[in-house]
Each structure stands twice: as structure tokens, then as C-alpha cells.
N, C-alpha and C positions, 0 to 999 in steps of 0.2 A: 418539486421537480425543476428547480432552477437550473440545474446542471445537466439536464437530460440531453443526450447526444453529444456530450463533452467527454473528453478523455483527460485524466489527470495522472501524471507520474509523480509519485511522492517518495522522496528519499528519506532514509532514516525512519522508516515507518513501522519497524518491528515493535516499537513500544513508545510510550510517552506522547509527546506532542505530535510527532509524525503519525502515530497510530490514530490519535484522536482526530486529526485532520482527515485521514483516510476514511475513517468511519463516518464523519460528517459529510464528506463528499459523496459517499455511497448513499447516505440517507437523502441527499439532494438529487440523486439520480445519475451521477456520473459513473463512467466506467473507470475503475481505479487500478493503476499498476503500482505495486509497492516494491520497494527495494531497500536493502539494508546490508551493512557489512557482515552481519551475523546471519549466515544462511539458515541455520537451524531455527533461530527465533523468527525470521521472516516467514519461513514455511508454516510455523505454528500460527502466526498472526494471519496469514493468508487463509489457512484452514478455518480459523475462528471467524474471520470477516466474511468468508464465502458463504456462510450460512445466512448472512444478511442480504447479500446482493452479488453482483457481478464483480469478481476480484481476480486479478492475475498477478502472479509473482514474477519478478525478473531475477536473473542471476545476481548473486551478491555483488555489491559495489567493490571494484578492485581497489586495493590499497596502493597508494603512490609512494615511491621511494626515491630518494635523491641519489 
């Protein structure tokens, strides 16, 4: 419970390293907010991680254009 009462916002968390970080933070007791550019994938990840602990999903990260 090293991260109890802490909030983490993790970008790119629908898969790979971002997802692994989100999962580890959850296991350490943090409240985790995940975001990713792929809305469908981040919703699926949030659903899967929510069975583990307290997870919230944020809207997809907007893309930037020049």
C-alpha cells in the first residue's frame, strides 16, 4: 500500500507499458485514471482493470494537428 491515498494519471495506458504501470499502481493502492488515444481499447482496459481495484477512465487523448 505504498501509494494509498495517491492519484495517478497514466497516459497511453490501454496496452503495453502504460497498462503495466497502471496495474502496478493499482496493486500498490493508488487510484488510477487511465487515458489513451484509442477510446475502445482504453474502455476495455478500464473494464479489465476495474475488477482489480479502483479505476477511472478519462476521455481519449485528443490528437494535435499543425
